ROZA-695482 format. One line per 10 residues: their letters; for each residue z, x, y of N, C-alpha, C. Coordinates in steps of 0.05 Angstrom, whole numbers, plus 32768, in hexadecimal, padded with zeros to 4 digits. Layout:
BEGIN
a = Z X Y Z X Y Z X Y  ...
***
This chain:
BEGIN
xxxxxxxxxx = 8095 8068 7E79 807B 8064 7E6D 806B 807E 7E6F  805A 8082 7E5C 804B 809B 7E5B 802E 8096 7E55  801D 80A8 7E5D 8001 80A6 7E58 7FF5 80C2 7E54  7FE1 80C4 7E43 7FD3 80DD 7E3F 7FB9 80DD 7E4E  7FB3 80F3 7E5B 7F99 80F5 7E68 7F8F 8112 7E65  7F79 8115 7E57 7F6F 8130 7E51 7F84 8142 7E45  7F94 8136 7E33 7FA8 8146 7E24 7FC2 814A 7E33  7FC5 813F 7E4B 7FDD 8143 7E5B 7FEE 8129 7E5A  8008 812C 7E55 801A 8115 7E54 8024 8110 7E70  8020 80F8 7E7A 8029 80F1 7E95 803F 80DC 7E93
xxxxxxxxxx = 8054 80DF 7EA3 8067 80C9 7EA8 8059 80B7 7EBC  8056 809D 7EB5 8045 808D 7EC6 804D 8070 7EC6  8047 8062 7EDC 8046 8045 7EDC 802C 803E 7ED0  802C 8030 7EB9 8014 802E 7EA9 8009 8012 7EA8  7FEF 8010 7EAC 7FE0 7FF7 7EA7 7FD0 7FFA 7E8E  7FD3 7FE7 7E7B 7FC5 7FE8 7E62 7FAD 7FD5 7E63  7F95 7FE0 7E5E 7F7D 7FCF 7E5E 7F70 7FD1 7E43  7F66 7FBA 7E39 7F58 7FBA 7E20 7F3A 7FB9 7E26  7F2C 7FCF 7E20 7F10 7FD1 7E28 7F03 7FE6 7E16  7EE9 7FE3 7E13 7EDA 7FF7 7E04 7ECE 800C 7E16
xxxxxxxxxx = 7ED5 800A 7E30 7ECA 801E 7E43 7ED7 8039 7E3E  7EC7 804E 7E41 7ED1 8069 7E3F 7ED2 8075 7E5B  7EEA 8078 7E66 7EEC 8082 7E82 7EF9 809D 7E82  7EF8 80AB 7E98 7F03 80C6 7E9A 7F17 80C7 7EB0  7F28 80DB 7EAF 7F3C 80E0 7EC4 7F2E 80E8 7EDD  7F39 80DE 7EF4 7F2D 80E6 7F0D 7F40 80F9 7F1B  7F36 8109 7F2D 7F46 811D 7F3B 7F56 810F 7F51  7F70 810C 7F4D 7F82 8100 7F60 7F95 8114 7F6C  7F8B 812D 7F6F 7F9D 8143 7F79 7FA6 813D 7F96  7F97 812D 7FA5 7FA0 8126 7FC0 7FAD 810A 7FBF
xxxxxxxxxx = 7FC5 8109 7FB3 7FD3 80F0 7FB0 7FE1 80E7 7FC9  7FED 80CF 7FC8 7FFB 80C4 7FDF 8019 80CC 7FDD  8024 80D1 7FF5 8041 80D8 7FF7 804F 80C0 8004  8062 80B4 7FF5 8070 809C 7FFE 808E 80A1 7FFD  809C 8098 8012 80B9 809A 8011 80C6 807E 8013  80DE 807C 8009 80EC 8062 8009 810A 8068 800B  8119 8055 8017 8136 8059 801A 8145 8057 8000  815A 8065 7FFD 816B 8064 7FE6 8175 8047 7FE2  8173 803D 7FC9 817B 8022 7FC3 8167 800D 7FCA  8151 8015 7FD7 813C 8002 7FDF 8128 7FFE 7FC9
xxxxxxxxxx = 8113 7FF0 7FD0 80FD 7FEA 7FBD 80E3 7FEF 7FCB  80CE 7FF2 7FBC 80B3 7FF7 7FC7 809E 7FEA 7FB6  8089 7FE1 7FC3 8072 7FD6 7FB5 805A 7FE9 7FB9  804E 7FF2 7FA4 8038 8005 7FA5 801E 7FF8 7F9D  800A 7FF7 7FAE 7FF0 7FED 7FA5 7FDF 8002 7F98  7FD2 7FFB 7F82 7FC0 800D 7F74 7FA5 8000 7F71  7F91 800A 7F7E 7F76 7FFE 7F7E 7F67 8009 7F66  7F59 7FF7 7F58 7F4B 8000 7F40 7F2E 7FF6 7F41  7F1E 8000 7F2E 7F02 7FFA 7F2D 7EFC 7FDE 7F21  7EE5 7FD4 7F27 7EDC 7FBA 7F1C 7EDD 7FB9 7EFE
xxxxxxxxxx = 7ED9 7FD0 7EF1 7ED9 7FD0 7ED4 7EF4 7FC8 7EC7  7F0A 7FCA 7ED7 7F24 7FC7 7ECB 7F31 7FAB 7ED0  7F21 7F97 7ED7 7F2D 7F7E 7EE0 7F37 7F6C 7EC8  7F2F 7F72 7EB0 7F35 7F60 7E9A 7F4C 7F6B 7E89  7F5D 7F58 7E7E 7F71 7F5E 7E6A 7F85 7F73 7E73  7F91 7F6F 7E8A 7FA5 7F81 7E95 7FC1 7F79 7E8C  7FD0 7F8B 7E80 7FED 7F84 7E7B 7FFD 7F9E 7E7C  8017 7F9C 7E79 8029 7FB3 7E7B 8040 7FAF 7E68  804D 7FC6 7E61 8064 7FC5 7E4F 807E 7FBD 7E5D  8083 7FC9 7E74 809D 7FC3 7E81 809C 7FC4 7EA0
xxxxxxxxxx = 8088 7FD2 7EAB 8088 7FD5 7EC8 8084 7FBA 7ED6  8090 7FB7 7EEE 808D 7F9F 7EFD 8072 7FA1 7F0C  805E 7F93 7F02 8043 7F96 7F0C 8036 7F7B 7F10  8029 7F77 7F26 8018 7F5F 7F2A 7FFC 7F68 7F2F  7FE8 7F58 7F28 7FCC 7F60 7F28 7FBC 7F4C 7F37  7FAB 7F55 7F4A 7F99 7F44 7F59 7F7D 7F4D 7F51  7F70 7F3E 7F3F 7F56 7F47 7F35 7F40 7F41 7F4A  7F45 7F30 7F5E 7F32 7F2C 7F73 7F30 7F44 7F85  7F47 7F4F 7F8D 7F47 7F66 7F9E 7F46 7F80 7F8E  7F48 7F7E 7F73 7F49 7F95 7F61 7F5F 7FA8 7F69
xxxxxxxxxx = 7F77 7F9D 7F6C 7F8F 7FAC 7F73 7FA6 7FA2 7F63  7FB4 7FB4 7F55 7FCD 7FAC 7F49 7FE4 7FB9 7F58  7FFB 7FAB 7F5A 8011 7FB5 7F69 8029 7FBB 7F57  8035 7FD1 7F5B 804C 7FDA 7F4B 8065 7FD8 7F5C  8079 7FC9 7F52 8092 7FC5 7F62 80A8 7FD6 7F55  80B4 7FE7 7F65 80CB 7FF8 7F5C 80E3 7FF1 7F6D  80FA 7FEB 7F60 8111 7FE2 7F6E 8129 7FF4 7F69  813E 7FF1 7F7A 8158 7FFF 7F77 8153 801D 7F73  8142 8028 7F84 813B 8044 7F82 8151 8057 7F8C  8155 806D 7F7D 8169 8081 7F83 815B 809C 7F87
xxxxxxxxxx = 8169 80B0 7F93 815D 80CA 7F97 8151 80D6 7F7D  815E 80D0 7F66 8153 80DB 7F4D 8138 80D0 7F46  8130 80BA 7F53 8116 80AE 7F4D 8100 80BC 7F5D  8107 80CF 7F6E 80F3 80DE 7F7C 80E3 80EE 7F68  80C9 80E9 7F68 80B8 80F6 7F53 809B 80F0 7F59  808A 80FB 7F47 806E 80F4 7F48 8068 80DE 7F35  805A 80C9 7F3E 8053 80B3 7F2D 8035 80AF 7F2D  802B 80A3 7F18 800E 809F 7F15 8008 8083 7F0C  7FF6 8076 7F1A 7FEB 805D 7F10 7FD5 8064 7EFC  7FD8 805A 7EE4 7FC6 8062 7ECE 7FBB 8049 7EC0
xxxxxxxxxx = 7FA2 804A 7EB9 7F97 8036 7EA7 7F93 8043 7E8C  7F9C 8036 7E77 7F99 8041 7E5C 7F84 8031 7E4D  7F6F 803E 7E45 7F59 8031 7E37 7F5C 8035 7E19  7F60 8020 7E0A 7F62 8022 7DEE 7F49 802F 7DE2  7F4D 8044 7DD3 7F37 8052 7DC6 7F27 8064 7DD9  7F30 8066 7DF2 7F22 8076 7E06 7F36 8089 7E14  7F2C 8095 7E29 7F3C 80A8 7E39 7F4A 809A 7E50  7F64 809F 7E53 7F73 8092 7E69 7F67 809A 7E84  7F6A 8089 7E98 7F60 808F 7EB2 7F76 808C 7EC7  7F7C 80A2 7ED5 7F90 80A1 7EEA 7F82 8098 7F04
xxxxxxxxxx = 7F8B 8082 7F10 7F7E 8078 7F28 7F8D 807C 7F42  7FA7 8085 7F40 7FB6 808A 7F58 7FCD 809D 7F52  7FCF 80B2 7F62 7FE5 80C5 7F60 7FF8 80C0 7F78  8012 80BE 7F72 8025 80B7 7F87 803D 80C9 7F86  8044 80D5 7F9D 805C 80E5 7FA0 8071 80D3 7FAE  8086 80CB 7F9F 809A 80B9 7FAA 80B3 80C9 7FB1  80BC 80C6 7FCA 80D4 80D4 7FD4 80E8 80BF 7FDC  80FF 80BE 7FCF 8114 80AA 7FD5 8126 80B6 7FEB  811B 80B6 8002 8128 80BF 801B 811D 80AE 8032  812C 80A8 8046 8122 8097 805C 8111 80A6 8070
xxxxxxxxxx = 80FD 80B4 8067 80EC 80C3 807A 80D8 80B1 8087  80CE 809E 8078 80BA 808B 8083 80BE 8070 8074  80C4 805B 8083 80C8 8041 8077 80C1 802B 808A  80BE 8013 8080 80B9 7FFB 8091 80CD 7FE6 808B  80D0 7FD3 809E 80E3 7FBD 809A 80DB 7FAC 8083  80C1 7FA7 8080 80B6 7F96 806B 809A 7F9F 8064  8093 7F9D 804A 8079 7FA5 8041 8065 7F8E 8040  806F 7F76 8044 805E 7F5E 8044 805F 7F51 805F  8049 7F51 806E 8047 7F47 8089 8032 7F31 808A  8037 7F1B 8097 8024 7F05 8099 801D 7EFF 80B6
xxxxxxxxxx = 8004 7EF6 80BA 7FFB 7EEF 80D5 7FE7 7ED8 80D2  7FDE 7ECE 80E9 7FCA 7EB8 80E8 7FB1 7EC1 80F5  7F9B 7EB5 80ED 7F81 7EBC 80F7 7F80 7EBA 8116  7F76 7ECF 8123 7F75 7ECF 8140 7F8F 7EDA 814D  7FA4 7EDC 813D 7FBE 7EE6 8147 7FC1 7F04 8143  7FDA 7F0D 8142 7FE0 7F29 813F 7FF8 7F2D 812D  7FFB 7F45 8122 8012 7F4D 8112 801B 7F68 811C  8035 7F6D 8119 8041 7F86 8121 8050 7F92 810A  804B 7FAB 8104 8059 7FBA 80EF 8068 7FD1 80FC  8081 7FD4 80F6 8091 7FEA 8100 8097 7FFE 80EA
xxxxxxxxxx = 808D 8016 80EE 8091 802C 80DA 80A5 8040 80E5  80BC 8042 80D8 80D1 8054 80E0 80CE 806E 80D2  80D0 8084 80E1 80CB 809E 80D4 80DC 80B4 80E0  80E0 80C9 80D0 80EF 80E0 80D9 80E0 80FA 80D5  80C9 80F8 80C8 80B8 8110 80C4 80A5 8113 80DB  8093 8126 80DA 8081 812B 80F0 8064 812C 80E5  8051 812A 80F8 8035 812B 80F0 8025 8115 80FE  800B 8115 80F9 7FF9 8101 8105 8000 80E5 80FC  7FFE 80D2 810E 8004 80B6 8107 7FEA 80A7 8104  7FE8 8097 80EE 7FD0 8088 80E9 7FD7 806D 80DC
xxxxxxxxxx = 7FC5 805A 80DF 7FC6 8040 80D2 7FAC 803D 80C3  7FAD 803B 80A9 7F95 803B 8099 7F93 8022 8087  7F7B 8019 8083 7F76 8004 8070 7F71 8011 8055  7F7C 8005 803F 7F79 8011 8025 7F5C 8013 801E  7F53 802C 8018 7F37 8030 8010 7F24 802F 8028  7F2F 802E 8040 7F1E 802B 8058 7F24 803F 806D  7F1F 8038 8086 7F22 804A 809D 7F3F 804A 80A7  7F45 805D 80BA 7F5F 8060 80C6 7F5C 805F 80E4  7F72 8057 80F1 7F74 8058 810E 7F89 806D 8115  7F83 807F 8126 7F96 8093 812F 7F96 8093 814D
xxxxxxxxxx = 7FA7 80A3 8159 7FAA 80A3 8176 7FB9 808A 817F  7FB0 807D 8194 7FBE 8066 819F 7FB1 804B 8199  7F97 804B 8193 7F8A 8032 818E 7F6F 8036 8180  7F65 8020 8175 7F4C 8021 8166 7F46 8006 815A  7F33 8005 8148 7F2C 7FEC 813A 7F29 7FF1 811C  7F31 7FDD 810D 7F2C 7FDD 80F0 7F1E 7FC3 80E9  7F05 7FC5 80E0 7EF5 7FAE 80D9 7EF4 7F9A 80F0  7EF1 7FA5 8108 7EEE 7F94 8120 7F08 7F89 812B  7F1E 7F90 811F 7F38 7F86 8129 7F46 7F9C 8139  7F51 7F95 8150 7F5E 7FA9 8161 7F78 7FB3 8156
xxxxxxxxxx = 7F7D 7FCD 8157 7F95 7FD9 814D 7FA0 7FEC 8162  7FBA 7FE9 8168 7FC8 7FFB 817B 7FDF 8008 816D  7FE4 8022 8173 7FFA 8031 8169 800B 803B 8180  8025 8037 817D 8038 803E 8193 8050 804B 8187  8058 8062 8192 806F 8070 8188 8087 806B 819C  809D 8061 8191 80B4 805B 81A1 80CE 8063 8192  80E5 805D 819E 80FF 8060 8191 810E 8046 8193  811D 803E 817E 812C 8025 817F 8148 802A 8188  8159 8015 8187 8175 8017 8191 8185 802A 8180  817D 802F 8167 818B 8041 8155 8180 805D 8155
xxxxxxxxxx = 8170 8063 816A 8163 807D 816D 8151 8085 8156  8146 8071 8149 8132 8076 8134 8116 8077 8141  8106 808A 8138 80EB 808C 8143 80D9 8078 8135  80CA 8068 8144 80BB 8052 8139 809E 8054 8141  808C 8051 812D 8070 804D 8132 806A 802F 8130  8064 8023 8146 805F 8006 8147 8040 8002 8146  8038 7FF4 8131 801B 7FEE 812D 8017 7FD1 8132  8004 7FCA 8143 7FFD 7FAF 8149 7FDF 7FAA 8143  7FDA 7F96 8133 7FBE 7F8D 812D 7FBA 7F73 813B  7FA6 7F71 814C 7FA1 7F59 815C 7F85 7F4E 8156
xxxxxxxxxx = 7F82 7F33 815B 7F69 7F26 8155 7F64 7F26 8138  7F78 7F1E 8128 7F76 7F1F 810B 7F60 7F0D 8100  7F53 7F17 80EB 7F3F 7F08 80DC 7F49 7F04 80BF  7F3E 7EF0 80B2 7F46 7EEA 8097 7F41 7F03 8085  7F2B 7F11 808B 7F24 7F28 807A 7F36 7F40 807F  7F48 7F3E 8092 7F5C 7F54 8096 7F72 7F53 8081  7F73 7F3E 8071 7F87 7F3E 805B 7F82 7F55 8048  7F95 7F67 8046 7F91 7F7F 8035 7FAA 7F90 8036  7FAA 7FA6 8027 7FBE 7FBA 8028 7FB7 7FCF 803D  7FCB 7FD8 804B 7FC8 7FED 8060 7FDD 8002 805B
xxxxxxxxxx = 7FD8 801A 8067 7FEB 8030 8064 7FF4 8039 8080  800E 803A 8084 8019 8046 809C 801D 8063 8095  8011 8075 80A4 8011 8092 809D 801C 80A3 80B3  8030 80B3 80AD 803A 80C7 80C0 803B 80E2 80B1  802B 80F5 80BB 8029 810E 80AC 801E 810A 8091  802C 8114 807C 8023 8111 8061 802F 80F9 8053  8042 80EB 8061 804F 80D4 8055 8040 80BA 805C  8040 80A7 8049 8033 808D 804D 8045 8077 8042  8041 805F 804E 8050 8048 8045 803C 8030 8044  8039 8024 802C 8027 800D 802A 8032 7FF4 8036
xxxxxxxxxx = 8021 7FE4 8044 8029 7FCB 8050 8012 7FB7 804A  8019 7F9F 8041 8005 7F8B 803B 8005 7F77 8052  7FED 7F73 805D 7FE9 7F5F 8073 7FDA 7F47 8067  7FE6 7F2F 806B 7FD9 7F16 8063 7FD3 7F06 807B  7FBA 7EFE 807E 7FB1 7EEE 8095 7FA9 7ED2 808B  7FB6 7EBE 8096 7FB0 7EA2 808F 7FA4 7E93 80A6  7F97 7E7D 80A0 7F8B 7E6C 80B5 7FA0 7E5E 80C5  7F9B 7E5A 80DE 7FAD 7E4C 80F0 7FAF 7E2F 80E7  7FC7 7E24 80E8 7FCB 7E07 80E3 7FC3 7DF8 80FC  7FC1 7DDD 80F9 7FBA 7DCC 810F 7FCF 7DCE 8125
xxxxxxxxxx = 7FE9 7DD1 811D 7FFF 7DD3 8130 7FFD 7DED 8140  7FF6 7E03 8132 7FF4 7E1C 8140 7FDC 7E1C 8153  7FC6 7E10 814C 7FAF 7E0F 815E 7FB5 7DFE 8176  7FC4 7DE8 8172 7FCB 7DD7 8189 7FDE 7DE5 819C  7FF1 7DF3 8190 8005 7E02 81A0 7FF7 7E18 81B0  7FE4 7E25 81A5 7FD5 7E3A 81B2 7FC5 7E2F 81CA  7FB8 7E18 81C6 7FA8 7E0C 81DA 7FBA 7E03 81F2  7FD2 7DF8 81EB 7FE5 7DEF 81FF 7FEF 7E06 8210  7FF6 7E1C 8203 8001 7E33 8212 7FEC 7E40 8223  7FD2 7E3E 821A 7FBD 7E4A 822A 7FB8 7E39 8243
***
């Protein structure tokens, strides 16, 4: 897929919007660096503005759209080293100027990856995300469009976050992130970040069932 922006032809994962709005390209020179294992797949969240919530469609890319959160996700599968490249999330405005909303550097090498990009937890409980990495740099856990936790501990929107660096049985270096005291509003996209590399992870927080509440009270 391709898109023009200020006269430049981009190879892009493209979102087509039908709107009379005239928008402009934004400076995305500080894009995200994401790596994925050969043969694996990855889901990329692209956050967009309120103006773009209507009439979203695409020609061929595997894309889902959440107009409540104003985030569309791009799914890329069966990735090979030749797929390592720069990608752009782009909105194309009919009769107007295309707008690039996310620049992404994708590296198909196992430098930073997670077991799963979709993690679920219950309100009041905790979730753990394990980020395996071979690169170096500062370690952070960030909420998309929000704050980050670095060092060993901190809070995001009032929820406790701990970061721990360990090694597993296969001698892989692991950044273990634990979010405790989950709230319903913690449901969102997060980024596991080591150095310049990042990996998106979606956290879904659901309400406790009656059985879970009873079990918790009994164990207490």
